[in-house]
N, C-alpha and C positions, 0 to 999 in steps of 0.2 A: 428362640430363634435368633434374636439379636446377639445374645452371648456367643452362639455358635459362629456367627458372621465375624464378630470381633476376634475370636480365637483364630479363625481362618486367616483373617487379615494380618494378625501378628505373625503367624507361621509364614505367610508369603513374604512379609517384610524381612523376616529372619533368613529365609532361603535366598532372598535377593542380596542381602548383605554378605552371606557366605559366597554367593556366586560372583561378587565383585572381586574377590581375591583368588578365585579359581578360574581356570580356562573355560569354564562352561558359559556359553553366551546366554543372554536373556536376563541378566541381573536387573537392568533398568526396567524391563517389562514387569518382572515379579514385584519389584519395589513400587512401581506406579500402580499396579493393580491392588496391592496390599494397602497402600496409603489411600487410594480412592475408595476402596471398600470400607476402610476404617473411618474416613471422613463422612461417608454417606450414612453409616450406621450409628455414629456417636457424635453428638454435638459437643460433648465435653472434650473428646479427642481432637475435634476440629479447632476448638478454641485453644486448646493446649498447643497444638501445632502452630497456630497463628501467633500466639504469644512467644513461642520459642523462635519462630522465624524472625520476629521483630527484635529479639534480643541478640541473636547470633547472625552476623552478616554472611559468614561462609555457608551456613546451613541454608539461609535464604537464597543465596546464589545457586547452591546445588539444587534446591527445590525448583527454582526458576528454570534451570537447565532441564530438570526432569519434566516440568510442565511442557516445555517446547518439544521434547523428544517422545512424549508418550501419546501423541495423537490428540485429536480435537475433543473427543468425548472425555477421556481421562484427564486431559489437560485442563478442561473447564472445571472439573471437580477439584483438581489440585489448586487452581487459581482462587478458589473460594477461601483458601487459607492465607492468601497474601496479606501481609501486615498493612494496616491503614497508614497512610502517609501523614 
């Protein structure tokens, strides 16, 4: 079951990335749902995202923007991957 959820989350992230360059709205929502699902199902993925955010400032800024735009529930899940200061 966990593998299925991870695959679904990657598909949502991929569709969100494609939607960013197309006129179809909802790219931020797809990416937020995909990342939230991935963070909830895999601690390894959450740690990898946290490490990557600490290494790349622009990615961290984009993830912070996504946290603010995705609503309280998904935003709190995405905030779990904030790099420690």
